[in-house]
VOLUM-908963 format. One record per residue: x negated, y negated, z of N, C-alpha, C, O in turn. Coordinates in steps of 0.05 Angstrom, whole numbers, plus 5000, padded with zeros to 4 digits. Each point is the difference from the previous one (the first is absolute). Layout:
N
XYZXYZXYZXYZ;...
***
This chain:
397
451041042458497549974985499550234981500650235007;498449724969499550204980497050075000498349834999;501250435002497250104999499750154974501550184993;496449744991499550124974497150064996498249865010;501350344973497350054990500149934970501750104985;496649715007500049914972497650104985497850035012;502550034963497950124984498349804985498350084984;502249665020498449794988500249755016502249935010;495649934992500149745014501749804985500949805012;499650254962501649824984503050015007501649844990;499150355027502850025009500649795023502249985009;495749894999500349785020498849754987497950014987;503349765017499049764987497449915014499550055024;498849834960497449905011500449815023498650015020;503449814978500549805021500950145026499049935021;502950264977501050135024497850165014499749995024;498850164960497950175012497849835012499250055023;499949754964497849835010500849845024498449945018;504149974983501049855023499950175025499549905022;501150364975499950185022497250035011499650025025;498450004957497350045009498549745006498050005014;503049784975498549755003502049775001500149834982;501450155040502149805002498949715001501449814993;496150165016498849735002498749914974498949774999;501150404981498849934974497149925002499049834985;499650305033497149955003498550194981501250174987;496249795012498350184984499750265016498050035015;503950154982500250235018498650244988499050004977;501050215039498950264992501050084972502450024996;495850014985500950024972501250274992501550024981;497850195033500550274990502950095004500850204988;500749675028502950065002501749814984502550025001;496349794985501549824984501350144976498950194989;503549725004501550124978498350014975500050204985;498549595010498449984975497850224999499550124979;499349945044497950215001501250274995499050164984;503249915030501350264996501150034972500050214988;501049565001501150014973497750054980500450144980;497349735024497850044982499150295000499250114979;500950035044499450285000501950164983499250184985;503449765017502050144984499749934971500050184982;499849575012499949914972497550094985500150024975;497850045039497650104987499950315000498050124993;504250005015500350305001498050125020499250234996;500049625024498250115021501650155021499050205011;503549724994501750145020502550104986502049854997;497950394995502350134986500250285010498250105014;504050034979500350295006497850164987499050195011;500249734964497950144986497349985013498450184999;501149585014497449965013499950125028497949995013;504450114996500150115027500649805021499850055024;501049714968500749785018502849904992500349794989;501750365018502849924993501149825021500350085023;500349674970501149815019502650105013501850104986;498449875040502450075015500549805022500650085023;499149674971500049795021502650015015502250024989;497649955037502350015018500949715007498349845009;504250104986501049735005502650025016501550194998;499049605018502549975015501249734992498749805002;503850204990501449764992502449955017501350195010;499349564995502449925015501449784984499049784998;503450294991501549804984498349894977499849764996;498950434990498349934977497449855007498749894983;500750095043497649865009498050225010500850175016;496849814974497950205008499149945029499049775005;501250425013499249955028497650175008498849945021;500550274964497750175008499150154975501550064982;495850005018498950144977497450145009498649915018;500950314968497650165005499050114973501550154987;496149785004499050124975499650305004498650085019;502550084964499950295002499450124973501049904979;497650325021499450154975500250305006499250095021;502050054960500050295001497650104985499649954977;498650195038497450084989499950294994501150175015;497649904963499650284993497050075001499250224991;499249615021497250055006499149815021501649845011;495850164996499049815021497949814989498549895016;501450084958498049824988500849715005502449935001;495649895002500549725002501149905027501249795001;498450375020501249935026497949915020500649835017;497050284983497849935018500450095029498549925018;503650244987500350155025500250294991502050074988;496050095018499750254987501550235015499550055023;502450074963501650225011499950254983501950165001;496049864983499850244982499950265017501250204991;497549795032499950245017502850085010500650245003;501149565002502750065008501550144978501550195004;498149714971501350124977499050294997501650184993;495949875011498950274998501250185020500550234995;499849675030501250165021502950084993500850235004;500749584985502750074990499950224979501550195002;496749794979499850194979499350285010501050204990;497349815031499250275011502450145013500150245001;501949605007502450125012502350024980502350055007;497049904968502050034979502149774999502250044991;497049735020501849775001499049784981497749994994;504149844998499449774982499549755017501849915015;495949974982499449755014501049764983500749795010;499550254964500949804982502750094988500450244995;501449575001499749715004500249925029501250145017;497749624989500149885026500949714997500049904978;500749975044501049734999497949825013499150055023;500149744962497749835009500849715002501049884981;498650005042500449715005497249884998498550005020;500949894957497249904996500049814976502049994985;495849875011499649854975498150164983497750065009;503150024967498450184984497249894995499649774993;498450415010497249954994498949765016498149874992;503050085032499449755015499750065029502049995015;495650084995499650065028499549745017498149985015;503749834982499849745014502249985021502450014993;496949985032501949985022501949764996499149784994;503550275011501949784997502850105006500350235009;501749614986502850085006500950234983499550004976;501950195035501150234986503050025003501350174989;499849655027502949985005500649715006498649875015;503550034972500849725006503049995006501650124986;499149745035502749965008500549705003498349855009;504050064982500649724998499549865027500750095021;498049684977499249855025502349905016499749935023;502750054964502349905015501150195021501549935018;497750334979501050205018498550005027497749935001;503750155020498850015026498350245003500050184983;498549845038498250225005501650265002499250214988;503049795026501650245003501250084974500250244994;500749564989501150074974497950124982500650184984;496949725018497950114984499450295008499550174983;500649895043499650275009502250194989499450234992;503149675007502250164990499550064970500450234991;498849574994499550044971497750194996500050164981;497949815035497750184997500950295004499250184985;502549865035501050275006501750104976499850244993;501849594996501750084977498250084976500650194986;497349655009498250064978498650275004499850164981;499349895043498650265005502050234999499250224992;503349745016502050214997500550064971500350234992;499949564992500450034971497750154987500350174983;497249775026497750144990500150305007499450174983;501349885042500250285009502150154983499550234992;502849655004502150124984499150054972500650214988;497949605000499050044973498150234998500150164982;498149865038498150215000501450285002499250184986;502849835031501450265003501750064975500050234991;501349574999501850054977498450074975500950184985;496949695010498450044975497750195004498450044982;501550085042497950205007497249894996498350134987;501349635023497349885000498550105025501350085019;496149924980498550115023499649815023499950095023;500049654971498949825021500449714993500749924978;498849915043500049714997497449905010498950095020;500049714966497449885007500149704997501049904980;497949955039499849714998497049935002498850055021;500149844958497149954999499349715003501149824987;497050125030498849745005502149795008500049784990;501950295029501949805009498749815020498150085015;502849684986499049815021501650045026501850175001;497649685018501250035027502949935000501550075019;499549784961502749915000501950174983502249924994;496850314996501650164982502050185014501550154986;498749845040502050145016500350294991502150094992;495750055011499950284991501250205020500550234993;499949685032501050185020503050054996501449824993;499450435012502850074996500750255016498350185002;504149835009500950245013500750224980499750235006;501249694971500950194980497650154988500250244996;497649624999497650134990497849965021499249785006;499850445006497849985019497449994984498850214995;500449554998497849974982497350055014499649925023;498650214963497350055010498149794990500049934976;498549965042498149784992497350124994498950165014;500049754963497450084991498249764997500849794989;496750235021498149784999498150044976499250234994;500249554993497950004979498149785007500349865020;497750114963497949805005499349854975499650124979;500249615023499149834978498049805011499450005024;499649834958497949815007500949734989500149964976;500449855042501149744993498149785009498650025021;501449764964498449775008501949805014502249954990;496949935032501649815015498549735001497649995005;503949804990498849735000499849895028502149965014;495549994995499549885026499549704998498149895010;503749984975499849714995497349934986498849805007;500450374974497549954986500349764981502249964989;495749885008500149774982498850064973500649864980;497850365018498850074975499050295002500150125022;499049994955499050275001497550015017499550205015;498849604984497649995017500749995029498650125017;503649744990501050005027500750285009499450085023;502050064960500750285005497550175005499850155019;498249814964497550165002498549935026498550175010;501949605001498649925025500950185023498650005021;503650144976501050185021498650274999500350165019;498249894960498550264997497449995016498949795006;500250455000497250025011498149954977500850024977;496849925029498049914980499650204978499949934977;499850325030499450214980502350044981499550014976;502950005034502350044982500549754983500950024977;498649755034500449754985498149994976500849934978;496750145026498050014979500750204979499749954976;501350285032500850214981502349914982500050054976;501949815036502349914984499249784981500949994977;497449835032499149784982498450124977500249904977;498250305028498450134979501950134980499549994976;502650135034501950144982501449794982500450064976;500449725035501349794984498149884979500749944978;496750045030498149874983499550174975499449904978;500950375024499750174977501949924978499350004976;503249945032502049934980499549724990500349944976;499049875042499449734992497849994979500149854981;497950315023497650004982500750114973498449964981;503850185015500850104974500949784981500150044976;500749745036501049784983502950034992501049854984;500450355027502850044994501749785012499349875020;502950084967501949795009502450135014501450154987;498949795038502350105016501849785008499249785008;503450274989502049795008502650135008500750224992;500849645025502750085008502049854982499849754999;502050394989502049874983502850055011500650225009;501149584989502850045007501350154976498950014978;503450105027501450154979500449844975499850104978;500849645025500549834977497549944984500249924977;497550125035497549944986498950254985498149984985;503250255019499150254987501550034974502550005000;496150044978501250044974501150284997499250195015;502649854966501150274994497750184991500050245007;498149654979497750164991498450105024499150235000;500549605020498650085024501550215016498850195010;503949784992501650215014499850274985499850205013;500249794961499850254985497350145004499850245003;498149594998497350125005499850105028498750205005;502549655014499850095028501550275004499150175015;503149864970501450265001498250224991500150225012;498449744967498150204991497850065021499250235004;499949565010498050035021501250165023498650175012;503949784995501450145021500150304994499450165017;501249914958500150284992497250125001499750235008;498349624984497350105000499150085029498650205003;502349645016499350075028501250275008498650165012;503949884982501350255007498850244985499750215012;499749754963498850224984497350075012499250245000;499349575009497350055011500250145027498450185006;503649755010500350125027501250284999499150185014;503049854970501650255002500450144973501150224999;498149654979500550124974502949964991500750124979;500949725035502749954993500549704997498549845010;503650094975500649724996501449895025501050155017;499149594985501349875023503050044999501250094981;500149845042502850045003501849794986502350054993;496649715003501649784991500349994970498150064985;504349865006500549974972498649764987499149825015;500750184959498449814986500949715004498349825000;504350135004501049735003500049895028500749775005;498650405015500449935028498649745007501249825012;496250154982498549775008501149744988500249805014;500550214961501249764988502749935013500649775003;500950445004502749955012499749865027501549815005;496750285012499849875026498749734998500649825015;497650154965498849734996502149804992499949765009;502150324975502149814991502149965022501149785002;499650435013502249985019499149925028501749905015;495850144991499049935027497449844997497950075012;502149714973497549864994498749885024497549975000;504049965021498749885024498750215017498349945017;502350324978498950215016497650144987498350115014;501549874960498150164985497549854993500149774991;497650365013497449884994498250224986500450245004;497849664979498150194988497249895002499449784991;498950375022497149945001498750104974500150244995;498849594989498950084975496949975000498949835014;499850354970497149994997499549994970500850174985;497749635007499349964972497050014996498449895016;500850244963497250004991500049844975500550104978;498949645024500349824978503049974993501649915017;499150164959502849994991501550265004502450024994;496250195016501250265002501050065028498649985020;504050084983501350085024499150295006500750184985;497849865037498950275005501150135026499750245003;501549615015501050125025502149825012500149764995;501650365022502049845013501250155024499850245002;501549615015501450115023502649855005500149755000;502150405003502649885005500449965029499350165017;501849604990500849935027502849905000501049894981;500450155042502549875006499749865026498350075017;503449734988499849865025502849925010501949994985;498249955041502449875011499049765016497849904995;503850005023499249755013497550035018498749805005;500750445005497750025018498350254994498050045015;502650114965498450254995499350034970501749944983;495950155012499150074973499950304998498950135018;502149984960500050294996498450074975500649914978;497350245026498450094977501250264989500550195016;500049834958501450234990498350174980499250225007;500349684969498850174979497549884989499749755000;498550424991497449914991499250164975500750234998;497849644984498950154978497749854987499949765002;498350394986497749884986499250174977500450245000;498449644979499050154978496950015000498850124983;500049775038497150015004499550065029501049865018;497450344988499350075027497649835009497750064994;502949735021497949815009499850025031502149975013;495550064997499650045029501249765015499249774996;502550295023501149795018502549864989501249855015;499550194960502249854988502750075012501749835004;498750435003502550085012500449865027502149905006;495850105011500249875026500549704997501549885015;497150004966500349714996502949934991501249825010;499750334970502649934989502450085018501949855001;497850375012502350105016500049925029502150015013;495649924998499849935028499149715005501549855012;496250084978498949745007501549774987500449795013;500550254962501649794987502749975015501049785003;500150455007502449995015499749855027501749845007;496250225007499449875025499749704996501149835014;497450104965499649714994502649864994500449785008;501350364976502649884994501749965025501249805004;498850415013501649985025499149775018501749865011;495750104991499049785016500849734988501049835014;498650144960500649754987503049935001500749765000;501050445001502949955000501350045027502450005003;496050045018501050015027501750255006501749995017;497850234968501550255006498850135024497649985006;504150165009499150125025499050284998498550105018;502250044961499250294998499650074970501249884982;497050315014499550104973500150315002498350125013;503649994974500350294998499050094973501349964980;496350165019498850074974500850264989498950084979;503050065033500850264990499250235019498749965020;502250284972499650235018497250114999498549964980;500750185042497650165001497549824998500249764997;497550375004497549864996498549915024500149775008;498450425005498549925024497749814994499049865018;500350114956497949814993500949715005498349824999;504250145006501049735005499249905028499849765004;499750435014499449925028497549825001500149795013;497750294974497549855002500349734985498249835002;504050134984500549754986502049825015501049814989;499650265036501649835017502950065000501649835010;499250414981502950075001500450185024498750205004;503249715013500550135026501850254997502149984987;497150255024501750235000502649955017499849915022;502450154966502649975014501850254994499550144980;502449905037501950214996502349914981500949775002;499950404981502649984986501750235010499150175015;503549834977501650225009502150074979500549854981;500650395023502250094983501850175018499350085022;503249964969502050155015501150234983500449964976;500250265037500850244985502250165014500150015025;501750104960502050195010500450224980500549954977;499350305032500450234983502550145008500550055024;501150024956502650135006499850275013501750075016;496150084977499650265013498849955028497849905003;503850175017499349945028497350125008498449885014;501050374976497550135008497649864988497949985013;502449914963497849854988499749735014497849905003;504449975004499949755015498450035025498449835007;502150395008498650055025497050054995498349905014;501150274966497250064994498549754992497749965008;503549874975498649764991499749805023498149855001;503950155018499749835023497550075016498649825009;500950444995497650085014497549934985498049915011;502150124962497749934983499449705003497749935002;504449904997499649725001498949915027498549815002;502350325020498949945026497050045001498549845011;500650394977497150054999498649814981497849915006;503550044971498849814981499649735011498049864995;503950055022499849735012497549985018498649805000;500850415015497650005017497549964983498349845007;501650304971497649984982499949724987497949894997;504550014996500149734988499049795019498549824992;502250205033499249805020497050025005498749795002;500150454998497250025003498549894976497949875003;503250194973498749914976500149694998498149884991;504150005017500249714999498149875020498749804994;501150325030498149895020497250014989498449815003;500950424985497350024988499649814978497849884997;504250084986499749824977499649715009498449864988;502950075033499749725010497249955012499149775000;499650445008497249975010498149944977497749925005;503250134970498349954977500349724988498749944980;503149905031500549734989497449845001498450035018;501249794962497549864998499749755017498049864999;504050085017500149755015498149995023499250205012;499949564995498449965024501650095024502550015000;496150055022501350105024501949795012501950085014;497549674982501749795012502449934982501549815006;498850334971502249944982502550175009499850245001;502449635005502450155008501150164977500149894977;500850355028501350164979503049975003501150045022;500249884957502949955001501650265001498950224996;503649745011501950235000499050225018499650234992;499949695034498750185018501550265005498750215007;503949794991501550265004499950184976501150225000;497649684978499450164976502550094985499850174983;502549715023502450074984500849764983500449785010;499850274964500549784981502949905005501950154997;498349595008502649875004500249784980498449824999;503650194983500449794980503049944999500849834984;
***
């Protein structure tokens, strides 16, 4: 078997790559699809210049792709949503370079999902052997190219992150997801709230309704090029307002994924008469809705919550989706019915003394994360007789 690191997703055919990640040809997790990763490259969002140099790891057998792992060589920690700036500072204090590092992740996408795929025809023991080979190749690359570390962000339970070659450290994070309890409508969902919280949410939605704005969910094919161009401007406006910097994605990215992944891509639009004033990008698979980017040119009370949360919940109910992941962070989501859940990441640092120190840090951090999640769940708006899903609090997808 041949093991290679490739510098572009275009070095693998779309058919071969997608068959590995989605052999059943279902509406699968969109972010590991060849088209999504290609759109990032083609829009100049993931390049050596942007600090996201593709280094995807593949294993081939007789010209057939049998395993793959999305990998990037990073020269910073922007766009990851698992924060390791303090680790980089610690390296710097000891006169060591934390960058470049090797990252197994989907750029700018804190959505839990597969981070490693091995051909379904292989047995469990064969998959374990390939996993070990991949991790050995990663370790060799880190040592040969003097990289500091390896990180796997937001992997699902099937990503086979355990390895004897790399003793990976597990780190817990926290997000807020909506789960469908077989709701028939948005009002049915609200019936699970206690009276005070239900009234507050209805009042919040009414503020937007009373503005007379027109809100709708559009499929990728229903969105015009003009609308995508304006949404890109709104996306940048959001980043400029929050951080004073432009967004990470290149100008053509949204149009590229709309054309190459039309069944996955949705846009929630807000119009004031004939004027497009706000929007939110969503992607979906067969059972999950993912909220990604938002922007507006008018600051209207309640419009962000309506466009990014309530419209998403309503869409998920109408289409029978089981989960809605609205994006990272945001404790304000709890009172709106989003359940706190754990996410995770895995880490290995080549410097043994730093690996040990960070292991101790993560053990302490986990204790605080568990207490924080327990407290957050006590703030949920549901009636006492409403069961809370995902009782072990670990996100499994």
